[in-house]
C-alpha positions as CSV (number, residue, x, y, z in Angstrom):
1,M,-41.8,91.9,-124.4
2,A,-37.8,92.1,-124.0
3,G,-38.3,94.4,-120.9
4,M,-41.4,92.9,-119.4
5,T,-39.2,89.4,-119.6
6,D,-36.5,91.5,-117.9
7,K,-38.5,92.8,-115.5
8,L,-39.7,88.9,-114.5
9,M,-36.6,87.9,-114.2
10,A,-35.4,90.6,-112.1
11,I,-38.1,89.0,-109.4
12,Y,-37.8,85.3,-110.1
13,P,-36.8,83.7,-107.0
14,L,-34.0,81.3,-107.9
15,R,-32.1,83.9,-110.3
16,G,-28.7,83.3,-110.0
17,V,-29.0,80.0,-108.2
18,A,-26.4,77.3,-109.8
19,Q,-28.4,74.5,-110.4
20,P,-32.2,75.5,-111.3
21,A,-33.4,71.9,-112.8
22,Q,-31.6,70.3,-109.7
23,V,-34.0,72.7,-107.2
24,W,-37.0,72.4,-109.5
25,S,-36.6,68.6,-109.1
26,W,-36.3,69.2,-105.3
27,I,-39.5,71.4,-105.4
28,S,-41.4,68.7,-107.4
29,F,-41.0,66.7,-104.0
30,D,-42.8,69.3,-102.0
31,V,-45.4,69.6,-104.5
32,A,-45.4,65.8,-104.2
33,N,-46.3,65.6,-100.5
34,Q,-48.9,68.6,-100.3
35,S,-51.6,66.1,-101.1
36,F,-51.1,64.2,-97.9
37,T,-50.5,67.1,-95.4
38,L,-53.7,68.6,-97.1
39,I,-56.0,65.7,-98.1
40,I,-55.7,63.8,-95.5
41,N,-53.7,65.7,-92.2
42,T,-55.4,69.0,-92.6
43,L,-58.9,68.9,-94.8
44,L,-60.6,65.2,-95.1
45,F,-59.3,62.7,-93.1
46,S,-59.3,64.1,-89.7
47,I,-62.9,64.7,-90.0
48,F,-63.5,61.2,-91.7
49,F,-61.6,59.7,-89.0
50,Q,-63.7,61.5,-86.2
51,E,-67.2,60.8,-87.9
52,V,-66.6,57.9,-89.5
53,V,-64.1,55.7,-87.7
54,I,-64.7,56.6,-84.2
55,T,-67.7,55.4,-82.2
56,D,-67.6,57.3,-79.1
57,P,-68.1,61.2,-80.0
58,A,-67.1,62.2,-76.6
59,R,-63.3,61.4,-77.1
60,K,-62.7,62.1,-80.9
61,D,-60.6,65.2,-80.3
62,T,-58.5,62.9,-78.0
63,M,-58.1,59.9,-80.3
64,W,-57.2,62.3,-83.4
65,S,-54.7,63.9,-81.6
66,V,-53.3,60.6,-79.9
67,L,-53.0,58.6,-83.4
68,F,-51.4,61.8,-84.8
69,A,-49.0,62.2,-82.0
70,V,-47.9,58.4,-82.4
71,S,-47.1,58.3,-85.6
72,M,-44.7,61.3,-85.1
73,L,-43.0,59.7,-81.9
74,L,-42.3,57.0,-84.5
75,V,-40.6,60.0,-86.6
76,V,-38.8,60.7,-83.8
77,V,-37.4,57.6,-82.8
78,A,-35.8,57.0,-86.8
79,S,-34.8,60.8,-87.8
80,P,-31.3,60.8,-86.2
81,V,-30.2,57.5,-87.2
82,A,-32.0,57.7,-90.4
83,G,-29.9,61.3,-91.2
84,A,-26.9,60.1,-90.3
85,I,-26.9,56.9,-92.1
86,A,-28.1,58.6,-95.1
87,D,-25.2,60.9,-94.4
88,G,-22.5,58.3,-94.0
89,K,-23.7,56.1,-96.8
90,S,-24.9,58.8,-99.5
91,W,-28.5,57.2,-99.3
92,K,-30.6,60.7,-98.9
93,K,-31.8,60.8,-102.4
94,E,-32.6,56.8,-101.7
95,C,-34.7,57.5,-98.7
96,L,-36.3,60.7,-99.6
97,V,-37.8,58.9,-103.1
98,G,-38.4,55.8,-100.7
99,S,-40.3,57.2,-98.4
100,G,-42.5,59.0,-100.8
101,L,-43.3,56.3,-102.7
102,L,-44.3,54.3,-99.8
103,C,-46.5,57.0,-98.8
104,A,-48.1,57.4,-101.9
105,L,-49.1,53.8,-101.4
106,L,-50.4,53.9,-97.8
107,T,-52.3,56.8,-98.9
108,C,-54.3,55.3,-101.7
109,C,-54.8,52.5,-98.9
110,L,-57.0,54.9,-97.2
111,G,-59.6,54.7,-99.4
112,L,-60.2,51.1,-98.2
113,I,-61.3,52.2,-94.4
114,G,-65.0,51.1,-93.6
115,P,-67.2,52.5,-90.5
116,A,-65.7,51.9,-87.1
117,Q,-62.6,50.2,-88.4
118,F,-60.8,51.7,-86.3
119,W,-57.5,49.1,-86.6
120,L,-57.3,49.4,-90.3
121,A,-57.0,53.2,-89.9
122,V,-54.3,52.8,-87.3
123,L,-52.1,50.1,-89.4
124,L,-52.5,52.4,-92.4
125,Y,-52.4,56.0,-91.0
126,I,-49.1,55.6,-88.6
127,P,-46.9,54.3,-91.3
128,A,-48.2,56.8,-94.0
129,N,-47.7,59.3,-91.4
130,F,-44.5,58.2,-90.7
131,F,-43.4,57.9,-94.2
132,F,-44.4,61.5,-95.3
133,N,-42.6,63.0,-92.2
134,I,-39.3,61.1,-92.4
135,G,-39.3,62.0,-95.9
136,E,-39.8,65.5,-95.0
137,N,-36.3,65.3,-93.4
138,F,-34.4,63.9,-96.1
139,L,-36.0,66.6,-98.4
140,A,-34.7,69.7,-96.1
141,S,-31.1,67.7,-95.8
142,F,-30.7,68.7,-99.8
143,L,-31.2,72.2,-99.1
144,P,-27.5,73.1,-98.2
145,Q,-26.0,71.6,-101.5
146,L,-28.6,73.0,-103.9
147,A,-27.8,76.7,-103.2
148,R,-25.6,79.0,-101.4
149,R,-26.1,80.1,-97.7
150,E,-27.3,83.6,-98.6
151,E,-30.0,82.0,-100.8
152,F,-31.5,79.6,-98.3
153,G,-34.7,81.6,-97.4
154,R,-35.4,82.5,-100.9
155,V,-35.3,78.8,-102.2
156,S,-36.7,77.4,-99.1
157,G,-39.6,79.9,-99.2
158,F,-40.3,79.8,-102.7
159,S,-40.4,75.8,-102.8
160,W,-42.6,76.4,-100.1
161,G,-45.0,79.0,-102.1
162,V,-44.7,76.5,-105.3
163,A,-46.0,73.6,-102.8
164,Y,-48.9,75.9,-101.9
165,C,-50.0,77.0,-105.2
166,S,-50.3,73.2,-105.9
167,A,-52.3,72.8,-102.8
168,L,-54.9,75.4,-104.2
169,V,-55.2,73.7,-107.2
170,M,-56.2,70.6,-105.4
171,L,-58.6,72.3,-103.0
172,V,-60.3,73.7,-106.2
173,A,-60.4,70.2,-107.9
174,T,-61.5,69.0,-104.8
175,A,-64.2,71.4,-104.2
176,G,-65.9,71.3,-107.7
177,V,-65.7,67.4,-107.6
178,M,-67.4,67.6,-104.5
179,M,-70.3,70.1,-105.6
180,Q,-70.9,67.9,-109.2
181,L,-70.9,64.4,-107.5
182,H,-72.5,65.5,-104.2
183,L,-70.0,64.2,-101.9
184,T,-70.3,66.6,-98.9
185,K,-70.7,63.5,-96.3
186,P,-67.5,61.7,-94.9
187,E,-68.2,58.0,-95.3
188,Q,-68.6,59.7,-99.4
189,W,-64.8,60.8,-99.2
190,R,-62.4,57.9,-99.6
191,P,-62.4,58.2,-103.1
192,F,-60.4,61.7,-102.4
193,F,-57.8,59.8,-100.3
194,I,-57.0,57.5,-103.4
195,A,-56.5,60.4,-105.5
196,A,-54.0,62.0,-103.0
197,G,-52.0,58.9,-103.0
198,V,-51.7,59.3,-107.1
199,W,-51.1,63.1,-106.7
200,F,-47.7,61.7,-104.7
201,F,-46.6,59.2,-106.9
202,L,-47.0,61.4,-110.1
203,F,-44.7,64.3,-108.7
204,T,-42.1,61.9,-106.7
205,L,-41.3,60.9,-110.2
206,P,-39.4,63.9,-111.4
207,T,-37.5,64.2,-107.7
208,M,-36.6,60.4,-108.5
209,L,-35.1,61.0,-112.1
210,V,-33.8,64.6,-112.3
211,L,-32.2,64.9,-108.4
212,R,-28.8,63.8,-107.8
213,E,-26.8,63.8,-104.5
214,H,-23.3,64.9,-103.6
215,E,-21.8,61.9,-102.9
216,T,-19.5,61.3,-100.2
217,P,-16.8,58.1,-99.5
218,P,-19.1,55.6,-97.9
219,Q,-18.0,54.9,-94.2
220,P,-17.3,51.2,-93.8
221,G,-19.1,49.4,-90.8
222,N,-22.4,48.3,-89.1
223,L,-25.2,50.9,-90.3
224,L,-26.9,51.1,-86.9
225,A,-23.5,51.5,-85.1
226,M,-22.4,54.4,-87.3
227,G,-26.0,56.1,-87.2
228,F,-25.5,56.4,-82.9
229,S,-21.7,57.3,-83.2
230,R,-22.0,60.1,-85.3
231,L,-24.8,61.4,-83.4
232,A,-22.6,61.0,-80.3
233,N,-20.2,63.1,-82.0
234,S,-22.7,65.6,-82.7
235,A,-24.1,65.9,-78.8
236,R,-19.9,66.0,-77.6
237,A,-19.5,69.0,-80.4
238,S,-23.0,71.0,-79.1
239,R,-21.2,73.5,-77.2
240,R,-20.2,74.7,-80.6
241,H,-23.5,74.8,-81.8
242,R,-25.3,75.7,-78.8
243,D,-27.7,78.6,-80.8
244,L,-28.5,75.5,-83.1
245,L,-29.8,73.6,-80.1
246,T,-31.4,76.7,-78.8
247,L,-33.5,77.7,-81.8
248,L,-34.5,73.7,-81.7
249,L,-36.0,74.4,-78.5
250,A,-37.8,77.2,-79.7
251,S,-39.1,74.6,-82.6
252,F,-40.3,72.5,-80.4
253,F,-42.7,74.6,-78.8
254,Y,-44.0,76.7,-81.9
255,G,-43.8,73.4,-84.0
256,G,-46.3,71.8,-81.9
257,A,-48.6,75.0,-82.3
258,M,-48.2,74.2,-86.3
259,S,-49.1,70.7,-85.5
260,V,-52.0,71.5,-84.1
261,V,-53.2,73.8,-86.7
262,V,-52.2,71.0,-89.6
263,S,-54.1,68.5,-88.0
264,F,-57.0,70.4,-86.4
265,A,-57.8,73.2,-89.2
266,S,-60.3,71.5,-90.4
267,I,-61.9,69.9,-87.3
268,I,-61.8,73.6,-85.8
269,A,-63.3,75.3,-88.9
270,K,-66.2,72.5,-88.2
271,D,-66.9,73.3,-85.3
272,F,-67.4,77.3,-86.2
273,G,-69.9,76.2,-88.4
274,F,-68.3,75.1,-92.1
275,E,-69.7,72.1,-93.6
276,G,-68.9,70.3,-96.7
277,S,-68.1,72.5,-99.7
278,A,-67.7,75.5,-97.7
279,L,-65.4,73.9,-95.5
280,V,-63.1,73.2,-98.5
281,G,-63.4,76.8,-99.6
282,F,-62.5,78.1,-96.1
283,I,-59.3,75.7,-96.3
284,A,-58.5,77.0,-99.9
285,V,-58.9,80.7,-99.0
286,I,-56.4,79.7,-96.0
287,T,-54.2,78.1,-98.5
288,V,-54.0,81.6,-100.7
289,S,-53.1,82.8,-97.7
290,G,-50.3,80.4,-96.8
291,I,-49.0,81.2,-100.5
292,L,-49.0,84.7,-99.5
293,G,-46.9,84.2,-96.2
294,T,-44.2,81.9,-98.3
295,L,-43.7,85.3,-100.2
296,V,-42.3,86.9,-96.9
297,P,-39.5,85.1,-96.1
298,T,-38.3,84.3,-99.8
299,F,-38.0,88.0,-100.6
300,L,-36.9,89.6,-97.1
301,Q,-35.4,87.0,-95.0
302,D,-32.0,86.8,-96.1
303,R,-32.2,90.8,-96.1
304,L,-33.7,91.1,-92.8
305,G,-32.1,88.1,-90.9
306,H,-33.8,84.9,-89.8
307,K,-33.9,85.5,-85.7
308,R,-36.1,88.8,-86.8
309,M,-38.6,87.5,-89.3
310,T,-39.1,84.3,-87.2
311,L,-39.8,86.7,-84.1
312,A,-42.1,88.8,-86.2
313,L,-43.8,85.9,-87.2
314,L,-44.5,84.5,-84.0
315,V,-45.7,87.8,-82.8
316,L,-48.6,87.5,-85.3
317,W,-49.5,83.8,-84.5
318,L,-49.7,85.1,-80.9
319,G,-52.1,87.6,-82.0
320,T,-54.2,86.0,-84.2
321,I,-54.7,82.8,-81.6
322,G,-55.5,85.6,-78.9
323,Y,-58.2,86.5,-81.3
324,L,-59.5,83.7,-82.2
325,A,-59.8,82.7,-78.6
326,W,-62.1,85.7,-77.8
327,I,-64.3,84.9,-80.6
328,A,-64.8,81.2,-79.6
329,H,-65.4,82.7,-75.8
330,R,-68.0,85.0,-77.2
331,A,-69.8,82.2,-79.9
332,A,-69.9,80.3,-76.8
333,T,-71.8,82.8,-74.9
334,L,-74.7,83.0,-77.5
335,P,-77.9,81.6,-76.9
336,A,-78.9,78.2,-77.8
337,G,-79.2,78.1,-81.3
338,A,-77.8,81.3,-82.6
339,S,-74.6,81.1,-84.6
340,P,-72.2,83.8,-84.6
341,P,-70.6,85.6,-88.0
342,H,-68.2,83.6,-90.0
343,W,-66.0,86.9,-91.0
344,P,-64.3,87.3,-87.7
345,V,-63.1,83.4,-88.3
346,W,-62.3,84.1,-91.8
347,L,-59.9,86.9,-90.4
348,A,-58.6,84.8,-87.7
349,G,-58.4,81.5,-90.5
350,N,-56.2,83.4,-93.0
351,L,-53.9,85.4,-90.4
352,L,-53.3,81.4,-89.1
353,G,-52.4,80.3,-92.9
354,F,-50.1,83.2,-93.4
355,G,-48.5,82.6,-90.1
356,L,-48.1,78.9,-90.8
357,G,-46.5,79.2,-94.7
358,S,-44.6,82.0,-93.7
359,L,-43.4,80.3,-90.3
360,G,-42.5,76.9,-91.9
361,T,-39.9,77.9,-94.7
362,A,-38.4,80.6,-92.2
363,N,-37.5,78.0,-89.6
364,R,-36.2,75.5,-92.4
365,A,-33.8,78.5,-93.8
366,F,-32.9,79.5,-90.0
367,V,-31.8,75.8,-89.2
368,G,-30.1,75.3,-92.2
369,V,-27.5,78.7,-91.9
370,M,-26.8,77.4,-88.5
371,T,-25.7,73.5,-89.7
372,P,-22.3,72.2,-90.9
373,P,-22.9,71.6,-94.7
374,S,-21.3,68.1,-94.4
375,R,-23.7,67.0,-91.6
376,S,-26.7,67.9,-93.0
377,A,-28.8,65.3,-93.1
378,E,-28.1,64.5,-89.9
379,F,-28.7,67.9,-88.2
380,F,-32.2,67.8,-90.5
381,G,-32.1,64.7,-88.9
382,L,-32.4,66.4,-85.4
383,W,-34.6,69.4,-86.8
384,G,-37.1,66.5,-88.0
385,L,-36.6,65.0,-84.4
386,V,-37.7,68.0,-82.3
387,F,-40.8,69.1,-84.8
388,K,-42.3,65.8,-85.2
389,L,-41.8,65.4,-81.1
390,A,-43.5,68.9,-80.9
391,A,-46.9,66.6,-82.2
392,V,-46.9,65.1,-78.6
393,L,-48.2,68.9,-77.5
394,V,-51.5,67.9,-79.8
395,I,-52.3,65.9,-77.2
396,P,-52.9,68.5,-74.4
397,F,-54.8,70.4,-77.3
398,G,-57.0,67.3,-77.7
399,I,-58.0,66.6,-74.3
400,A,-58.6,70.4,-73.4
401,K,-61.0,70.9,-76.9
402,D,-62.5,67.8,-75.6
403,R,-63.2,68.3,-71.9
404,F,-63.5,71.9,-71.8
405,G,-64.1,73.7,-75.1
406,M,-62.7,75.3,-77.8
407,T,-61.7,78.5,-75.7
408,A,-59.4,76.5,-73.3
409,S,-57.7,74.5,-76.2
410,L,-57.1,77.7,-78.0
411,V,-55.2,78.9,-75.1
412,V,-53.1,75.9,-74.5
413,L,-52.2,76.6,-77.9
414,G,-51.2,80.4,-78.0
415,G,-49.2,78.8,-74.4
416,M,-46.6,76.8,-76.9
417,V,-46.3,79.9,-79.3
418,L,-45.4,82.1,-76.6
419,A,-42.8,79.6,-75.0
420,G,-41.4,79.1,-78.7
421,L,-41.0,83.4,-79.0
422,L,-39.5,83.9,-75.5
423,V,-36.6,80.7,-76.3
424,T,-36.0,82.3,-79.8
425,L,-34.9,85.7,-78.0
426,L,-32.2,84.0,-76.4
427,V,-30.5,82.5,-79.8
428,D,-27.4,84.4,-81.5
429,E,-27.6,84.2,-85.0
430,R,-24.4,85.7,-85.6
431,R,-22.5,83.3,-83.7
432,G,-24.6,80.1,-84.8
433,M,-23.7,80.8,-88.3
434,E,-20.0,81.3,-87.5
435,A,-20.3,78.0,-85.5
436,A,-21.6,76.2,-88.9
437,K,-19.1,77.4,-91.1
438,E,-16.3,76.4,-88.4
């Protein structure tokens, strides 16, 4: 038994981490917000919005992409100043927990939306998605105080892996309830939105009760002016952090692709013929692939290097999107009434899920090693700004899908990944890490 315990501890990702209880309370928030990104953005609410709320089916993809992008643009406006203020006043924990509780409340309220209630959906979803995404910025900004730089990839990857496992639990529970109670139609999915909000609230509690912030001396003065002042200082210092800025530019392009996959995964699967519990099962299998994807950066990124890992994952994603576009093209040429086989879609979907899990955690750690520790919330605010601004790339995807079909929209998606890959090649990882230490 002792030998088995020693073997398990040898592969335990948090071995040697100085503050395991703090890290677990931080991971709890990653588990909490999975309910929103999975049930609301990826699985059920996107289809509910298109089929229950939208009355013009010819513009359903465009309308969903615009709603998603507008909420993200609000995060773009708020992220850098909010991050600078959180650093200057040591309010990172208050901002993190507050955003989580507000998102949980608004997620429950999504269950109040009825057929054709477009403006109610807008007034509830936009602030809910805003608080979810700005909370991710504050969550990421805790990484430098919880782990050493050589542990960033391991800790970040393990957190994403635990979050993906929790998502799998949610998916199994959702599929079970859907089959047992015959809740297969989108207009019957409101209870799932309420359950997602309750999940978010419950798993925010450990973060609220246990996580501590390393306080810095408060900076006097007007909070808004202080935020803009710190951002101006960051801009003046940007020549020392040009590799981080190059990485953020690359993140804009492949972050746009990640936004498309998150917000359109169930819609794309539905277009390929997946319905009801089969759709939930498809997303569940992709989630398992995402869990496996997080293991790659967890165990390899700190050893192989952040740039190499990111480039390898982008090449994988680019090939997968090309394969999926080929499947869509073949499906479009079939005779009327004929349905394409599902196994190629299963293969492509699992590769996309694997890439989404691994690329997300790899990027967070890559940004972390090139971020000055004393300005972590501010620089992760810029990181959040770039990733959220990248959501505008969802709009050309949605327009291409409405006007030209699935194949054309997937070509647009592949172009985003290719652009991100090319810009990543320009990053000098060692120079960026040295600039952060200085």
